[in-house]
C-alpha positions as CSV (number, residue, x, y, z in Angstrom):
1,M,-40.6,-11.8,-2.6
2,P,-39.5,-10.5,0.9
3,S,-37.0,-7.6,0.9
4,F,-34.0,-7.1,3.3
5,I,-31.4,-4.5,3.8
6,I,-27.8,-5.0,2.7
7,D,-24.6,-3.1,3.6
8,V,-22.8,-2.4,0.3
9,P,-19.1,-2.1,1.1
10,V,-16.5,0.3,-0.4
11,P,-14.8,-1.8,-3.0
12,S,-11.2,-3.0,-2.9
13,M,-8.9,-1.6,-5.5
14,G,-6.1,-4.0,-5.0
15,A,-3.5,-4.8,-2.3
16,T,-2.0,-1.4,-2.1
17,A,-5.1,0.8,-2.5
18,T,-7.0,0.4,0.8
19,E,-8.3,3.9,1.1
20,L,-10.7,5.6,-1.3
21,N,-11.9,9.2,-1.3
22,V,-15.6,9.9,-1.8
23,I,-15.8,12.6,-4.6
24,I,-19.5,12.8,-5.5
25,I,-22.5,10.9,-4.2
26,K,-25.4,10.6,-6.8
27,V,-28.1,9.1,-4.6
28,Q,-29.8,9.7,-1.3
29,A,-32.1,7.8,1.1
30,G,-35.3,6.9,-0.6
31,D,-34.0,6.8,-4.1
32,V,-34.9,3.7,-6.2
33,V,-31.9,2.3,-8.0
34,T,-31.2,-0.3,-10.6
35,K,-28.3,-2.8,-10.8
36,G,-25.4,-1.0,-12.5
37,Q,-26.6,2.5,-11.7
38,R,-23.9,5.0,-10.7
39,L,-24.1,5.6,-6.9
40,A,-21.0,7.7,-6.5
41,D,-17.5,8.6,-7.8
42,L,-14.7,7.3,-5.7
43,E,-10.9,7.9,-6.1
44,S,-7.9,5.9,-5.2
45,D,-4.4,7.4,-5.3
46,K,-4.2,6.3,-9.0
47,S,-7.6,6.7,-10.5
48,T,-11.2,7.9,-10.2
49,F,-14.0,5.5,-10.9
50,E,-17.8,5.2,-10.8
51,F,-19.2,3.1,-8.0
52,E,-22.3,1.2,-9.1
53,S,-25.2,-0.5,-7.4
54,P,-24.9,-4.2,-7.1
55,C,-28.7,-4.7,-7.4
56,D,-32.1,-3.2,-7.9
57,G,-33.6,-1.7,-4.8
58,T,-34.2,1.4,-2.7
59,I,-31.5,3.3,-0.9
60,H,-32.1,2.9,2.8
61,A,-29.1,4.9,4.0
62,V,-26.0,6.7,2.6
63,I,-23.1,6.2,5.0
64,G,-20.3,7.7,2.9
65,K,-20.0,11.5,2.7
66,P,-18.5,13.7,0.0
67,G,-14.9,14.5,0.9
68,A,-14.5,11.5,3.2
69,T,-11.7,9.0,3.0
70,M,-13.1,5.4,3.5
71,Q,-11.4,2.0,3.9
72,S,-12.1,-0.8,1.5
73,G,-14.8,-3.0,3.0
74,D,-16.4,-0.2,5.1
75,P,-20.2,0.0,4.6
76,F,-20.8,2.7,2.0
77,V,-24.6,2.6,1.4
78,Q,-27.5,0.4,2.6
79,I,-30.0,-0.8,0.0
80,E,-33.3,-2.5,0.5
81,T,-33.5,-5.3,-2.0
82,S,-35.0,-8.7,-2.7
83,D,-32.0,-10.0,-4.6
84,E,-31.3,-13.3,-2.8
85,S,-27.8,-13.6,-4.3
86,L,-26.8,-10.7,-2.0
87,R,-28.2,-12.2,1.2
88,H,-24.6,-12.6,2.5
89,L,-24.4,-8.7,2.7
90,E,-27.6,-8.5,4.8
91,S,-27.1,-5.7,7.4
92,K,-26.5,-6.7,11.0
93,T,-27.8,-3.3,12.0
94,E,-31.3,-2.8,10.6
95,S,-30.7,0.9,10.2
96,R,-27.9,3.4,10.4
97,A,-30.4,6.2,11.2
98,A,-27.7,8.9,11.8
99,S,-26.5,8.3,8.3
100,T,-29.7,8.2,6.4
101,T,-29.9,11.9,5.6
102,H,-27.3,14.4,4.5
103,G,-26.6,17.5,6.4
104,A,-27.5,20.8,4.7
105,N,-24.0,21.2,3.2
106,D,-23.6,17.5,2.4
107,G,-26.8,17.4,0.4
108,A,-25.6,20.4,-1.7
109,L,-22.3,18.7,-2.3
110,A,-23.9,15.4,-3.2
111,S,-26.6,16.7,-5.5
112,S,-25.0,19.5,-7.5
113,G,-22.8,17.3,-9.7
114,H,-19.9,19.1,-11.6
115,G,-17.4,20.4,-9.1
116,A,-19.7,19.4,-6.2
117,A,-16.8,18.1,-4.1
118,A,-14.6,21.1,-4.9
119,A,-14.9,22.4,-1.3
120,V,-15.7,21.1,2.1
121,Q,-16.8,23.4,4.9
122,K,-14.4,23.6,7.9
123,G,-15.5,26.2,10.3
124,A,-16.4,29.4,8.4
125,R,-14.1,28.9,5.5
126,E,-14.2,26.6,2.5
127,L,-11.3,24.3,1.9
128,P,-10.5,22.7,-1.5
129,V,-10.7,18.9,-1.8
130,W,-7.3,17.4,-2.5
131,T,-6.5,14.2,-4.4
132,P,-4.4,11.6,-2.5
133,K,-1.4,12.4,-4.6
134,A,-1.7,16.1,-4.0
135,T,-2.0,15.5,-0.3
136,R,1.1,13.3,-0.3
137,L,3.2,15.8,-2.3
138,A,2.2,18.7,0.0
139,Q,3.0,16.7,3.1
140,E,6.4,15.6,1.7
141,A,7.1,19.3,1.2
142,G,6.3,19.9,4.9
143,L,3.0,21.6,4.2
144,D,-0.4,21.0,5.8
145,P,-3.1,20.7,3.1
146,T,-5.8,21.8,5.5
147,T,-4.2,25.2,5.9
148,I,-3.7,26.0,2.2
149,T,-6.6,27.9,0.7
150,D,-4.9,29.8,-2.1
151,I,-4.0,27.0,-4.4
152,P,-5.8,26.9,-7.8
153,A,-7.7,23.5,-8.1
154,T,-7.6,22.3,-11.7
155,G,-8.0,18.6,-11.2
156,P,-11.1,16.5,-12.0
157,G,-14.2,17.8,-10.1
158,N,-12.2,21.0,-9.3
159,R,-10.0,19.2,-6.9
160,V,-6.4,20.1,-6.1
161,S,-4.2,17.7,-8.1
162,G,-0.6,16.7,-7.9
163,D,0.2,19.0,-10.8
164,D,-1.5,21.9,-8.9
165,V,0.7,21.2,-5.9
166,Q,3.9,21.1,-8.1
167,R,3.0,24.5,-9.6
168,Y,2.2,25.9,-6.2
169,L,5.6,24.7,-4.8
170,E,7.5,26.0,-7.8
171,G,5.8,29.4,-7.4
172,R,6.8,29.6,-3.7
173,G,10.5,28.8,-4.6
């Protein structure tokens, strides 16, 4: 059976959750996957969930990056498959070559598992990854999450949670 490449989109989490944060990516280009296999952990403003492969195939390209915020419907990963029921997702761009490999830091984040998305490099310092709720609470308090490096991260995957921000704000009071 001939194979083709599909663009697997970021799922929709309902009418109000149009952005999802990429927490951990469990696959890389060249990996063979099965239908239902966990590809990544994604997070909306209300929950974290496992994003699964819609088919058997081979990962052609990983477009999402750990720490990124993506819109529902954006291509997340490309899979080479022969599953004709997914022909409607066939990629219009045969390859997203720039996205097929992780950078040195991205690969470490994607493959290390527990707490892998706890920090993202920005310049020479490491910044914690914040949940959407934590980001919103900090911004409502007039703070810029990209400048706060001394907040203890106790949320899932060692991310800064809304509770962490509340404690931080109370401690500054």
